[in-house]
A tleap script that builds the chain and sets N, CA, C and O, in Angstrom:
source leaprc.protein.ff14SB
mol = sequence {
  NMET ILE THR SER ASN ASN PRO LYS LEU THR
  ILE GLU ASP ILE ASN LEU PHE GLU ILE ASN
  HIE SER ILE LEU PHE PRO ILE GLU TYR LYS
  ASN PHE LEU LEU ASN TYR ASN GLY GLY THR
  PRO ASN LEU SER LEU PHE LYS ILE ILE GLY
  ASN GLU GLU ASN TYR GLU ASN VAL LEU ASN
  LYS PHE TYR GLY ILE GLY VAL GLY SER LEU
  SER LEU GLU ASN ILE LEU ASP TYR LEU ASP
  ASP LEU VAL GLU ILE GLY PHE LEU PRO ILE
  ALA ASN ASP PRO GLY GLY ASN GLN ILE CYS
  ILE GLY ILE SER GLU GLU ASN TYR GLY LYS
  ILE TYR PHE TRP GLU HIE GLU MET GLU ILE
  GLU LEU GLU ASN LEU LEU PHE VAL SER ASN
  SER PHE GLN GLU LEU LEU GLU ASN LEU CHIE
}
set mol.1.N position { 130.812 126.516 125.999 }
set mol.1.CA position { 129.390 127.252 126.072 }
set mol.1.C position { 128.272 126.341 125.879 }
set mol.1.O position { 127.465 126.257 126.805 }
set mol.2.N position { 128.068 125.561 124.706 }
set mol.2.CA position { 127.323 124.665 124.317 }
set mol.2.C position { 127.917 123.127 124.500 }
set mol.2.O position { 129.053 122.906 124.079 }
set mol.3.N position { 127.232 122.167 125.063 }
set mol.3.CA position { 128.158 120.503 124.886 }
set mol.3.C position { 126.882 119.894 123.689 }
set mol.3.O position { 125.688 119.929 123.989 }
set mol.4.N position { 127.244 119.501 122.696 }
set mol.4.CA position { 126.566 118.739 121.579 }
set mol.4.C position { 126.991 117.740 121.088 }
set mol.4.O position { 128.173 117.790 120.745 }
set mol.5.N position { 126.428 116.772 120.910 }
set mol.5.CA position { 127.128 115.551 120.258 }
set mol.5.C position { 126.279 115.228 118.861 }
set mol.5.O position { 126.407 114.181 118.226 }
set mol.6.N position { 125.473 116.216 118.534 }
set mol.6.CA position { 124.339 116.251 117.454 }
set mol.6.C position { 125.026 116.134 116.049 }
set mol.6.O position { 126.171 116.575 115.954 }
set mol.7.N position { 124.536 115.681 115.154 }
set mol.7.CA position { 125.147 115.580 113.977 }
set mol.7.C position { 125.143 116.811 113.334 }
set mol.7.O position { 124.111 117.479 113.389 }
set mol.8.N position { 126.278 117.304 112.630 }
set mol.8.CA position { 126.478 118.603 112.365 }
set mol.8.C position { 125.378 118.748 110.964 }
set mol.8.O position { 125.033 117.797 110.263 }
set mol.9.N position { 125.009 119.985 110.806 }
set mol.9.CA position { 124.173 120.487 109.491 }
set mol.9.C position { 125.045 121.115 108.417 }
set mol.9.O position { 126.191 121.521 108.612 }
set mol.10.N position { 124.533 121.147 107.516 }
set mol.10.CA position { 124.935 122.137 106.599 }
set mol.10.C position { 123.721 123.147 106.201 }
set mol.10.O position { 122.525 122.934 106.403 }
set mol.11.N position { 124.350 124.396 105.536 }
set mol.11.CA position { 123.265 125.585 105.159 }
set mol.11.C position { 122.119 124.927 104.633 }
set mol.11.O position { 120.994 125.313 104.953 }
set mol.12.N position { 122.370 123.550 103.515 }
set mol.12.CA position { 121.322 123.317 102.538 }
set mol.12.C position { 120.170 122.329 103.661 }
set mol.12.O position { 118.949 122.408 103.525 }
set mol.13.N position { 120.652 121.687 104.436 }
set mol.13.CA position { 120.204 120.934 105.525 }
set mol.13.C position { 118.765 121.935 106.512 }
set mol.13.O position { 117.595 121.595 106.684 }
set mol.14.N position { 119.493 123.201 106.980 }
set mol.14.CA position { 119.094 124.430 107.439 }
set mol.14.C position { 117.725 124.858 106.452 }
set mol.14.O position { 116.538 124.600 106.655 }
set mol.15.N position { 118.247 125.471 105.523 }
set mol.15.CA position { 117.190 125.853 104.095 }
set mol.15.C position { 116.126 124.936 103.936 }
set mol.15.O position { 114.999 125.422 104.033 }
set mol.16.N position { 116.245 123.367 103.650 }
set mol.16.CA position { 115.537 122.710 103.311 }
set mol.16.C position { 114.168 122.478 104.766 }
set mol.16.O position { 112.965 122.232 104.688 }
set mol.17.N position { 114.994 122.677 105.850 }
set mol.17.CA position { 113.876 122.681 107.087 }
set mol.17.C position { 112.971 123.848 107.115 }
set mol.17.O position { 111.771 123.754 107.370 }
set mol.18.N position { 113.674 125.114 106.806 }
set mol.18.CA position { 112.987 125.998 106.644 }
set mol.18.C position { 111.854 126.487 105.284 }
set mol.18.O position { 110.798 127.120 105.283 }
set mol.19.N position { 112.377 126.077 104.593 }
set mol.19.CA position { 111.189 125.682 103.414 }
set mol.19.C position { 110.110 124.838 103.674 }
set mol.19.O position { 108.955 125.179 103.419 }
set mol.20.N position { 110.518 123.339 104.356 }
set mol.20.CA position { 109.369 122.415 104.608 }
set mol.20.C position { 108.441 122.643 105.644 }
set mol.20.O position { 107.433 121.968 105.852 }
set mol.21.N position { 108.897 123.811 106.408 }
set mol.21.CA position { 108.356 123.956 107.720 }
set mol.21.C position { 107.544 125.770 107.540 }
set mol.21.O position { 106.801 126.282 108.378 }
set mol.22.N position { 107.973 126.379 106.263 }
set mol.22.CA position { 107.446 127.736 106.218 }
set mol.22.C position { 107.879 128.752 107.316 }
set mol.22.O position { 107.175 129.645 107.788 }
set mol.23.N position { 109.247 128.433 107.652 }
set mol.23.CA position { 109.677 129.130 108.403 }
set mol.23.C position { 111.044 130.170 108.270 }
set mol.23.O position { 111.878 129.619 107.551 }
set mol.24.N position { 111.388 131.155 108.627 }
set mol.24.CA position { 112.651 131.844 108.410 }
set mol.24.C position { 113.221 131.986 109.461 }
set mol.24.O position { 112.770 132.848 110.216 }
set mol.25.N position { 114.438 131.181 109.898 }
set mol.25.CA position { 114.715 131.577 111.193 }
set mol.25.C position { 115.821 132.826 111.136 }
set mol.25.O position { 116.395 132.977 110.058 }
set mol.26.N position { 116.231 133.938 112.482 }
set mol.26.CA position { 116.837 134.651 112.560 }
set mol.26.C position { 118.162 134.035 111.909 }
set mol.26.O position { 118.331 132.829 111.729 }
set mol.27.N position { 119.045 135.007 111.595 }
set mol.27.CA position { 120.566 134.593 111.065 }
set mol.27.C position { 121.407 133.958 112.515 }
set mol.27.O position { 122.179 133.000 112.464 }
set mol.28.N position { 121.157 134.515 113.438 }
set mol.28.CA position { 121.921 134.376 114.658 }
set mol.28.C position { 121.463 132.642 115.017 }
set mol.28.O position { 122.418 131.865 115.039 }
set mol.29.N position { 120.533 132.245 115.199 }
set mol.29.CA position { 119.646 131.138 115.623 }
set mol.29.C position { 120.298 130.265 114.388 }
set mol.29.O position { 120.860 129.243 114.781 }
set mol.30.N position { 120.325 130.492 112.914 }
set mol.30.CA position { 120.899 129.872 112.084 }
set mol.30.C position { 122.321 129.234 112.474 }
set mol.30.O position { 122.639 128.051 112.594 }
set mol.31.N position { 123.037 130.359 112.625 }
set mol.31.CA position { 124.302 130.177 112.697 }
set mol.31.C position { 124.652 129.279 114.321 }
set mol.31.O position { 125.825 129.049 114.615 }
set mol.32.N position { 123.689 128.914 115.106 }
set mol.32.CA position { 123.866 128.197 116.077 }
set mol.32.C position { 123.418 127.113 115.989 }
set mol.32.O position { 123.658 126.214 116.794 }
set mol.33.N position { 122.593 126.997 114.859 }
set mol.33.CA position { 122.164 125.437 114.344 }
set mol.33.C position { 123.460 124.746 113.611 }
set mol.33.O position { 123.765 123.574 113.829 }
set mol.34.N position { 124.221 125.635 112.681 }
set mol.34.CA position { 125.300 125.043 112.039 }
set mol.34.C position { 126.602 125.054 112.834 }
set mol.34.O position { 127.663 124.696 112.323 }
set mol.35.N position { 126.505 125.443 114.010 }
set mol.35.CA position { 127.915 125.420 114.726 }
set mol.35.C position { 127.226 124.474 116.200 }
set mol.35.O position { 128.052 124.174 117.063 }
set mol.36.N position { 126.295 124.207 116.341 }
set mol.36.CA position { 125.817 123.115 117.581 }
set mol.36.C position { 124.817 122.202 116.992 }
set mol.36.O position { 124.870 121.024 117.346 }
set mol.37.N position { 123.894 122.575 116.129 }
set mol.37.CA position { 122.182 121.719 115.960 }
set mol.37.C position { 122.053 121.274 117.106 }
set mol.37.O position { 122.038 120.070 117.361 }
set mol.38.N position { 121.906 122.505 118.237 }
set mol.38.CA position { 121.263 121.960 119.715 }
set mol.38.C position { 122.191 121.710 120.622 }
set mol.38.O position { 123.236 122.362 120.622 }
set mol.39.N position { 121.951 120.735 121.527 }
set mol.39.CA position { 122.797 120.745 122.797 }
set mol.39.C position { 122.227 121.290 123.897 }
set mol.39.O position { 121.055 121.664 123.952 }
set mol.40.N position { 123.538 121.383 125.351 }
set mol.40.CA position { 123.006 121.441 126.536 }
set mol.40.C position { 124.237 122.979 126.798 }
set mol.40.O position { 125.409 123.100 126.441 }
set mol.41.N position { 123.534 123.721 127.381 }
set mol.41.CA position { 124.321 124.881 127.851 }
set mol.41.C position { 125.148 124.691 128.955 }
set mol.41.O position { 124.543 124.076 129.833 }
set mol.42.N position { 126.092 124.925 129.206 }
set mol.42.CA position { 126.886 124.875 130.222 }
set mol.42.C position { 126.694 125.693 131.275 }
set mol.42.O position { 127.094 125.336 132.383 }
set mol.43.N position { 126.061 126.902 131.101 }
set mol.43.CA position { 125.650 127.795 132.354 }
set mol.43.C position { 124.148 127.911 131.596 }
set mol.43.O position { 123.795 128.271 130.472 }
set mol.44.N position { 123.661 127.569 132.429 }
set mol.44.CA position { 121.731 127.416 131.998 }
set mol.44.C position { 120.883 128.270 132.534 }
set mol.44.O position { 119.729 128.221 132.108 }
set mol.45.N position { 121.215 129.275 133.602 }
set mol.45.CA position { 120.081 129.994 134.065 }
set mol.45.C position { 119.813 131.593 133.226 }
set mol.45.O position { 120.542 132.522 132.879 }
set mol.46.N position { 118.721 131.360 133.170 }
set mol.46.CA position { 118.150 132.822 132.643 }
set mol.46.C position { 116.938 133.355 133.260 }
set mol.46.O position { 116.106 132.689 133.877 }
set mol.47.N position { 116.901 134.853 133.002 }
set mol.47.CA position { 115.698 135.367 133.642 }
set mol.47.C position { 114.582 135.865 132.877 }
set mol.47.O position { 114.703 136.441 131.795 }
set mol.48.N position { 113.516 135.634 133.454 }
set mol.48.CA position { 112.110 135.734 132.487 }
set mol.48.C position { 111.401 137.108 133.120 }
set mol.48.O position { 111.520 137.355 134.320 }
set mol.49.N position { 110.718 137.906 132.299 }
set mol.49.CA position { 110.207 138.937 132.668 }
set mol.49.C position { 108.674 138.842 132.918 }
set mol.49.O position { 107.854 139.044 132.023 }
set mol.50.N position { 108.360 138.536 134.135 }
set mol.50.CA position { 107.212 137.782 134.729 }
set mol.50.C position { 105.883 139.457 134.455 }
set mol.50.O position { 106.145 140.657 134.534 }
set mol.51.N position { 104.916 138.948 134.227 }
set mol.51.CA position { 103.711 140.052 134.576 }
set mol.51.C position { 103.688 140.740 135.764 }
set mol.51.O position { 103.439 141.940 135.881 }
set mol.52.N position { 103.952 139.960 136.651 }
set mol.52.CA position { 104.247 140.808 138.085 }
set mol.52.C position { 105.818 140.610 138.770 }
set mol.52.O position { 106.019 141.283 139.781 }
set mol.53.N position { 106.588 140.010 138.439 }
set mol.53.CA position { 107.449 139.928 139.048 }
set mol.53.C position { 108.580 139.086 137.916 }
set mol.53.O position { 108.116 138.498 136.939 }
set mol.54.N position { 109.866 139.113 138.148 }
set mol.54.CA position { 110.868 138.694 137.301 }
set mol.54.C position { 111.496 137.688 137.892 }
set mol.54.O position { 111.983 138.163 138.918 }
set mol.55.N position { 111.801 136.365 137.802 }
set mol.55.CA position { 112.290 135.213 137.936 }
set mol.55.C position { 113.487 134.487 137.168 }
set mol.55.O position { 113.759 134.946 136.059 }
set mol.56.N position { 114.140 133.535 137.579 }
set mol.56.CA position { 115.145 132.848 136.754 }
set mol.56.C position { 114.761 131.210 136.765 }
set mol.56.O position { 114.548 130.623 137.826 }
set mol.57.N position { 114.711 130.682 135.726 }
set mol.57.CA position { 114.633 129.397 135.258 }
set mol.57.C position { 115.818 128.613 134.695 }
set mol.57.O position { 116.837 129.282 134.518 }
set mol.58.N position { 115.858 127.596 134.449 }
set mol.58.CA position { 117.058 126.687 133.867 }
set mol.58.C position { 116.801 126.015 132.802 }
set mol.58.O position { 116.051 125.039 132.769 }
set mol.59.N position { 117.511 126.571 131.684 }
set mol.59.CA position { 117.271 126.230 130.111 }
set mol.59.C position { 118.392 124.629 129.912 }
set mol.59.O position { 119.608 124.461 129.829 }
set mol.60.N position { 117.265 123.765 129.902 }
set mol.60.CA position { 117.447 122.473 129.817 }
set mol.60.C position { 118.488 122.019 128.765 }
set mol.60.O position { 119.643 121.631 128.941 }
set mol.61.N position { 117.664 122.192 127.449 }
set mol.61.CA position { 118.365 121.529 126.021 }
set mol.61.C position { 117.888 122.452 125.127 }
set mol.61.O position { 116.735 122.864 125.259 }
set mol.62.N position { 118.637 122.870 124.176 }
set mol.62.CA position { 118.162 123.181 122.975 }
set mol.62.C position { 117.999 122.125 122.003 }
set mol.62.O position { 118.758 121.159 122.069 }
set mol.63.N position { 116.914 122.194 120.913 }
set mol.63.CA position { 116.169 121.242 120.194 }
set mol.63.C position { 117.659 121.600 119.058 }
set mol.63.O position { 118.367 122.599 118.931 }
set mol.64.N position { 117.652 120.255 118.393 }
set mol.64.CA position { 118.388 120.303 116.975 }
set mol.64.C position { 117.315 119.532 115.927 }
set mol.64.O position { 116.243 118.997 116.209 }
set mol.65.N position { 117.961 119.658 114.655 }
set mol.65.CA position { 117.300 118.926 113.527 }
set mol.65.C position { 117.733 117.853 113.433 }
set mol.65.O position { 118.920 117.632 113.192 }
set mol.66.N position { 116.738 116.850 113.629 }
set mol.66.CA position { 117.086 115.477 113.019 }
set mol.66.C position { 117.732 114.641 114.333 }
set mol.66.O position { 118.321 113.580 114.127 }
set mol.67.N position { 117.584 115.190 115.714 }
set mol.67.CA position { 117.862 114.384 116.460 }
set mol.67.C position { 117.504 113.552 117.263 }
set mol.67.O position { 118.174 113.383 118.282 }
set mol.68.N position { 116.319 112.787 117.016 }
set mol.68.CA position { 115.393 112.205 117.471 }
set mol.68.C position { 114.299 112.998 118.396 }
set mol.68.O position { 113.994 114.181 118.244 }
set mol.69.N position { 113.772 112.112 119.380 }
set mol.69.CA position { 112.832 112.874 120.130 }
set mol.69.C position { 112.465 114.318 120.326 }
set mol.69.O position { 111.474 115.002 120.072 }
set mol.70.N position { 113.842 114.556 120.969 }
set mol.70.CA position { 114.148 116.232 120.905 }
set mol.70.C position { 114.078 116.934 120.064 }
set mol.70.O position { 114.235 118.102 120.419 }
set mol.71.N position { 113.811 116.714 118.478 }
set mol.71.CA position { 114.392 117.484 117.517 }
set mol.71.C position { 113.216 118.468 117.117 }
set mol.71.O position { 112.035 118.392 117.458 }
set mol.72.N position { 113.848 119.441 116.282 }
set mol.72.CA position { 112.724 120.681 115.948 }
set mol.72.C position { 111.513 119.899 115.377 }
set mol.72.O position { 110.389 119.921 115.879 }
set mol.73.N position { 111.888 119.176 114.225 }
set mol.73.CA position { 110.718 118.223 113.797 }
set mol.73.C position { 109.409 117.736 115.004 }
set mol.73.O position { 108.182 117.836 114.990 }
set mol.74.N position { 110.146 117.328 115.732 }
set mol.74.CA position { 109.162 116.124 116.605 }
set mol.74.C position { 108.444 117.348 117.452 }
set mol.74.O position { 107.259 117.292 117.781 }
set mol.75.N position { 109.379 118.546 117.788 }
set mol.75.CA position { 108.344 119.769 118.601 }
set mol.75.C position { 107.457 120.367 117.820 }
set mol.75.O position { 106.473 120.882 118.353 }
set mol.76.N position { 107.601 120.412 116.608 }
set mol.76.CA position { 106.849 121.236 115.814 }
set mol.76.C position { 105.630 120.472 115.522 }
set mol.76.O position { 104.554 121.069 115.484 }
set mol.77.N position { 105.702 119.104 115.295 }
set mol.77.CA position { 104.278 118.146 115.149 }
set mol.77.C position { 103.392 118.303 116.564 }
set mol.77.O position { 102.163 118.231 116.553 }
set mol.78.N position { 104.265 118.554 117.925 }
set mol.78.CA position { 103.270 118.434 118.755 }
set mol.78.C position { 103.246 119.973 119.366 }
set mol.78.O position { 102.893 120.095 120.539 }
set mol.79.N position { 103.447 120.624 118.948 }
set mol.79.CA position { 103.377 122.307 119.316 }
set mol.79.C position { 103.076 123.155 118.659 }
set mol.79.O position { 103.191 124.334 118.992 }
set mol.80.N position { 102.483 122.641 117.241 }
set mol.80.CA position { 102.386 123.596 115.981 }
set mol.80.C position { 101.153 125.026 116.271 }
set mol.80.O position { 101.076 126.004 115.527 }
set mol.81.N position { 100.325 124.809 117.474 }
set mol.81.CA position { 99.894 125.963 117.582 }
set mol.81.C position { 100.793 126.991 117.876 }
set mol.81.O position { 100.443 128.108 117.499 }
set mol.82.N position { 101.896 126.892 118.473 }
set mol.82.CA position { 102.769 127.878 119.165 }
set mol.82.C position { 103.219 128.612 117.714 }
set mol.82.O position { 103.279 129.838 117.627 }
set mol.83.N position { 103.510 127.765 116.651 }
set mol.83.CA position { 104.043 128.235 115.306 }
set mol.83.C position { 102.951 129.145 114.683 }
set mol.83.O position { 103.212 130.252 114.211 }
set mol.84.N position { 101.748 128.619 114.713 }
set mol.84.CA position { 100.836 129.454 114.379 }
set mol.84.C position { 100.590 130.833 115.247 }
set mol.84.O position { 100.475 131.843 114.553 }
set mol.85.N position { 100.531 130.941 116.123 }
set mol.85.CA position { 100.843 132.347 117.014 }
set mol.85.C position { 102.279 133.299 116.602 }
set mol.85.O position { 102.287 134.516 116.782 }
set mol.86.N position { 103.309 132.651 116.106 }
set mol.86.CA position { 104.429 133.321 115.738 }
set mol.86.C position { 105.521 132.829 116.401 }
set mol.86.O position { 106.432 133.634 116.595 }
set mol.87.N position { 105.687 131.473 116.880 }
set mol.87.CA position { 106.640 131.373 117.988 }
set mol.87.C position { 107.034 129.644 117.521 }
set mol.87.O position { 106.257 128.717 117.291 }
set mol.88.N position { 108.552 129.678 117.499 }
set mol.88.CA position { 108.891 128.429 117.303 }
set mol.88.C position { 109.646 128.134 119.072 }
set mol.88.O position { 110.379 128.838 119.766 }
set mol.89.N position { 109.181 127.104 119.235 }
set mol.89.CA position { 109.979 126.048 120.650 }
set mol.89.C position { 111.300 126.191 120.048 }
set mol.89.O position { 111.236 126.242 118.820 }
set mol.90.N position { 112.589 126.278 120.577 }
set mol.90.CA position { 113.569 125.867 120.268 }
set mol.90.C position { 114.781 125.326 121.336 }
set mol.90.O position { 115.898 124.863 121.108 }
set mol.91.N position { 113.934 125.639 122.808 }
set mol.91.CA position { 114.667 124.729 123.915 }
set mol.91.C position { 113.436 124.865 124.965 }
set mol.91.O position { 112.461 125.616 124.917 }
set mol.92.N position { 113.850 123.761 126.059 }
set mol.92.CA position { 112.923 123.677 126.950 }
set mol.92.C position { 113.535 123.886 128.389 }
set mol.92.O position { 114.630 124.445 128.457 }
set mol.93.N position { 112.910 123.479 129.531 }
set mol.93.CA position { 113.365 123.933 130.739 }
set mol.93.C position { 112.982 122.330 130.912 }
set mol.93.O position { 112.333 121.581 130.181 }
set mol.94.N position { 113.815 122.059 132.490 }
set mol.94.CA position { 113.446 120.581 133.022 }
set mol.94.C position { 112.113 119.983 133.277 }
set mol.94.O position { 111.952 118.784 133.505 }
set mol.95.N position { 111.146 120.882 133.229 }
set mol.95.CA position { 109.646 120.550 133.486 }
set mol.95.C position { 108.693 120.561 132.129 }
set mol.95.O position { 107.470 120.421 132.169 }
set mol.96.N position { 109.405 120.736 131.024 }
set mol.96.CA position { 108.484 120.869 129.610 }
set mol.96.C position { 108.176 121.872 129.164 }
set mol.96.O position { 107.690 122.001 128.040 }
set mol.97.N position { 108.475 123.089 130.229 }
set mol.97.CA position { 108.150 124.408 129.438 }
set mol.97.C position { 109.081 124.780 128.452 }
set mol.97.O position { 110.236 124.361 128.374 }
set mol.98.N position { 108.505 125.626 127.665 }
set mol.98.CA position { 109.169 126.118 126.110 }
set mol.98.C position { 109.930 127.274 126.056 }
set mol.98.O position { 109.365 128.300 126.435 }
set mol.99.N position { 111.275 127.368 125.612 }
set mol.99.CA position { 111.916 128.827 125.540 }
set mol.99.C position { 111.555 129.145 123.753 }
set mol.99.O position { 111.931 128.228 123.023 }
set mol.100.N position { 111.137 129.883 123.313 }
set mol.100.CA position { 110.667 130.085 121.869 }
set mol.100.C position { 111.618 131.245 120.998 }
set mol.100.O position { 112.533 131.903 121.492 }
set mol.101.N position { 111.285 131.288 120.001 }
set mol.101.CA position { 111.905 132.456 119.549 }
set mol.101.C position { 110.994 133.133 118.407 }
set mol.101.O position { 110.601 132.282 117.608 }
set mol.102.N position { 110.689 134.037 118.207 }
set mol.102.CA position { 109.751 134.907 117.513 }
set mol.102.C position { 110.233 134.560 115.907 }
set mol.102.O position { 111.331 134.701 115.370 }
set mol.103.N position { 108.902 134.034 115.364 }
set mol.103.CA position { 109.341 134.055 113.489 }
set mol.103.C position { 108.219 134.771 113.170 }
set mol.103.O position { 108.070 134.494 111.980 }
set mol.104.N position { 107.353 135.502 113.473 }
set mol.104.CA position { 106.525 136.308 112.891 }
set mol.104.C position { 106.780 137.864 113.348 }
set mol.104.O position { 106.928 138.271 114.500 }
set mol.105.N position { 106.793 138.754 111.915 }
set mol.105.CA position { 107.237 140.036 112.083 }
set mol.105.C position { 107.369 140.992 113.356 }
set mol.105.O position { 108.351 141.709 113.552 }
set mol.106.N position { 106.330 140.918 114.143 }
set mol.106.CA position { 105.925 141.756 115.046 }
set mol.106.C position { 107.314 141.186 116.081 }
set mol.106.O position { 108.071 142.102 116.402 }
set mol.107.N position { 107.647 139.954 116.545 }
set mol.107.CA position { 108.048 139.621 117.307 }
set mol.107.C position { 109.738 138.417 116.793 }
set mol.107.O position { 110.195 137.436 117.379 }
set mol.108.N position { 110.234 139.170 115.421 }
set mol.108.CA position { 111.004 138.169 114.782 }
set mol.108.C position { 112.349 138.451 115.878 }
set mol.108.O position { 112.864 139.500 116.264 }
set mol.109.N position { 112.626 137.112 116.152 }
set mol.109.CA position { 114.107 136.868 116.624 }
set mol.109.C position { 114.045 137.378 118.119 }
set mol.109.O position { 115.085 137.766 118.651 }
set mol.110.N position { 112.853 137.383 118.805 }
set mol.110.CA position { 113.138 137.838 120.158 }
set mol.110.C position { 112.745 136.760 120.844 }
set mol.110.O position { 111.933 135.983 120.343 }
set mol.111.N position { 113.356 136.524 122.305 }
set mol.111.CA position { 112.953 135.315 122.921 }
set mol.111.C position { 111.874 135.039 124.123 }
set mol.111.O position { 112.179 135.638 125.154 }
set mol.112.N position { 110.884 134.393 124.192 }
set mol.112.CA position { 110.130 133.990 124.911 }
set mol.112.C position { 109.662 132.907 125.612 }
set mol.112.O position { 109.736 131.861 124.968 }
set mol.113.N position { 109.219 132.810 126.680 }
set mol.113.CA position { 109.122 131.545 127.395 }
set mol.113.C position { 107.811 131.525 127.640 }
set mol.113.O position { 107.165 132.454 128.124 }
set mol.114.N position { 107.216 129.982 127.156 }
set mol.114.CA position { 106.075 129.388 127.460 }
set mol.114.C position { 105.489 128.210 128.656 }
set mol.114.O position { 105.497 127.027 128.316 }
set mol.115.N position { 105.028 128.558 129.945 }
set mol.115.CA position { 104.503 127.315 130.616 }
set mol.115.C position { 103.486 126.437 129.941 }
set mol.115.O position { 102.386 126.819 129.542 }
set mol.116.N position { 104.020 125.098 129.849 }
set mol.116.CA position { 103.078 124.413 129.203 }
set mol.116.C position { 101.692 124.005 129.780 }
set mol.116.O position { 100.905 123.354 129.092 }
set mol.117.N position { 101.447 124.334 130.855 }
set mol.117.CA position { 100.287 124.098 131.392 }
set mol.117.C position { 99.368 125.371 131.096 }
set mol.117.O position { 98.233 125.270 131.564 }
set mol.118.N position { 99.635 126.484 130.444 }
set mol.118.CA position { 99.014 127.817 130.042 }
set mol.118.C position { 98.400 127.461 128.463 }
set mol.118.O position { 99.136 126.954 127.616 }
set mol.119.N position { 97.102 127.760 128.214 }
set mol.119.CA position { 96.688 128.091 127.015 }
set mol.119.C position { 97.838 128.685 125.926 }
set mol.119.O position { 98.479 129.688 126.240 }
set mol.120.N position { 98.055 128.038 124.678 }
set mol.120.CA position { 98.790 128.748 123.822 }
set mol.120.C position { 98.299 129.818 123.242 }
set mol.120.O position { 97.762 129.810 122.134 }
set mol.121.N position { 98.470 130.898 124.026 }
set mol.121.CA position { 98.187 132.190 123.646 }
set mol.121.C position { 99.072 133.397 123.642 }
set mol.121.O position { 99.987 133.235 124.449 }
set mol.122.N position { 99.138 134.721 122.933 }
set mol.122.CA position { 100.061 135.287 122.825 }
set mol.122.C position { 100.242 136.149 124.157 }
set mol.122.O position { 101.171 136.951 124.253 }
set mol.123.N position { 99.540 135.997 124.929 }
set mol.123.CA position { 99.530 136.907 126.282 }
set mol.123.C position { 99.897 135.914 127.570 }
set mol.123.O position { 100.018 136.399 128.695 }
set mol.124.N position { 100.045 134.655 127.351 }
set mol.124.CA position { 100.720 133.517 128.199 }
set mol.124.C position { 102.084 133.460 127.970 }
set mol.124.O position { 102.717 132.969 128.904 }
set mol.125.N position { 103.078 134.009 126.482 }
set mol.125.CA position { 104.039 134.091 126.610 }
set mol.125.C position { 105.058 135.256 127.363 }
set mol.125.O position { 104.851 136.432 127.062 }
set mol.126.N position { 106.212 134.922 128.389 }
set mol.126.CA position { 106.623 135.708 128.726 }
set mol.126.C position { 108.429 136.302 128.329 }
set mol.126.O position { 109.477 135.673 128.474 }
set mol.127.N position { 108.277 137.290 127.962 }
set mol.127.CA position { 109.732 137.876 127.339 }
set mol.127.C position { 110.966 137.756 128.300 }
set mol.127.O position { 110.983 137.984 129.509 }
set mol.128.N position { 111.913 137.379 127.556 }
set mol.128.CA position { 113.524 136.918 127.986 }
set mol.128.C position { 114.165 137.765 127.320 }
set mol.128.O position { 114.774 138.557 128.039 }
set mol.129.N position { 114.279 137.925 126.249 }
set mol.129.CA position { 115.450 138.626 125.363 }
set mol.129.C position { 115.110 139.239 124.240 }
set mol.129.O position { 114.089 138.837 123.683 }
set mol.130.N position { 115.859 140.331 123.648 }
set mol.130.CA position { 115.463 140.755 122.416 }
set mol.130.C position { 116.327 139.905 121.214 }
set mol.130.O position { 116.041 139.929 120.017 }
set mol.131.N position { 117.166 139.341 121.673 }
set mol.131.CA position { 117.497 138.380 120.614 }
set mol.131.C position { 118.296 137.129 120.996 }
set mol.131.O position { 118.986 137.235 122.009 }
set mol.132.N position { 118.310 135.914 120.316 }
set mol.132.CA position { 119.044 134.845 120.573 }
set mol.132.C position { 120.352 135.033 121.349 }
set mol.132.O position { 120.529 134.598 122.487 }
set mol.133.N position { 121.136 135.630 120.727 }
set mol.133.CA position { 122.492 135.829 120.928 }
set mol.133.C position { 122.197 136.546 122.767 }
set mol.133.O position { 122.580 136.105 123.851 }
set mol.134.N position { 121.622 137.403 122.525 }
set mol.134.CA position { 121.397 138.104 123.943 }
set mol.134.C position { 121.302 137.050 124.872 }
set mol.134.O position { 122.151 137.116 125.761 }
set mol.135.N position { 120.183 135.677 124.961 }
set mol.135.CA position { 119.718 134.947 125.393 }
set mol.135.C position { 121.181 134.370 125.908 }
set mol.135.O position { 121.608 134.445 127.060 }
set mol.136.N position { 121.734 133.873 124.954 }
set mol.136.CA position { 123.241 133.044 124.934 }
set mol.136.C position { 123.948 133.651 126.102 }
set mol.136.O position { 124.196 133.133 127.191 }
set mol.137.N position { 124.311 135.226 125.526 }
set mol.137.CA position { 124.917 136.310 126.477 }
set mol.137.C position { 124.637 136.353 127.994 }
set mol.137.O position { 125.534 136.500 128.824 }
set mol.138.N position { 123.274 136.209 128.313 }
set mol.138.CA position { 122.768 135.991 129.664 }
set mol.138.C position { 122.826 135.001 130.524 }
set mol.138.O position { 122.527 135.133 131.710 }
set mol.139.N position { 123.255 133.827 129.945 }
set mol.139.CA position { 123.066 132.577 130.453 }
set mol.139.C position { 124.327 132.567 131.581 }
set mol.139.O position { 125.481 132.924 131.344 }
set mol.140.N position { 123.744 132.005 133.023 }
set mol.140.CA position { 124.695 132.127 134.091 }
set mol.140.C position { 124.476 131.242 134.777 }
set mol.140.O position { 125.140 131.074 135.800 }
savepdb mol mol.pdb
quit
């Protein structure tokens, strides 16, 4: 399902990340980090619910913790405005667009897509799935 050569994480590593960044991961995403710490999906197509039509895109890579340039830490430094509106970038597509998980109460655990050429505003995030597990199950 996921190919990852990233270092294994402990629950303490994840808890420390959450504390340091004032983020609470949904449990299914936390379990994903424990099992894989990011990586490349073997099946990578996913559906995006667009404003006018639906379309598919390719999920390139899930970010991990402490894994270099594509680490959650680096992405947060670069895209902290997404966190401010309640979304954590967790993966990218080949063009650098972001797949995000909701971390605010309103969209907690839901998955959205943000095109990097758009302003970082709530109305520019497109719905993908109701949960991280649903995203994984729907990859094809």
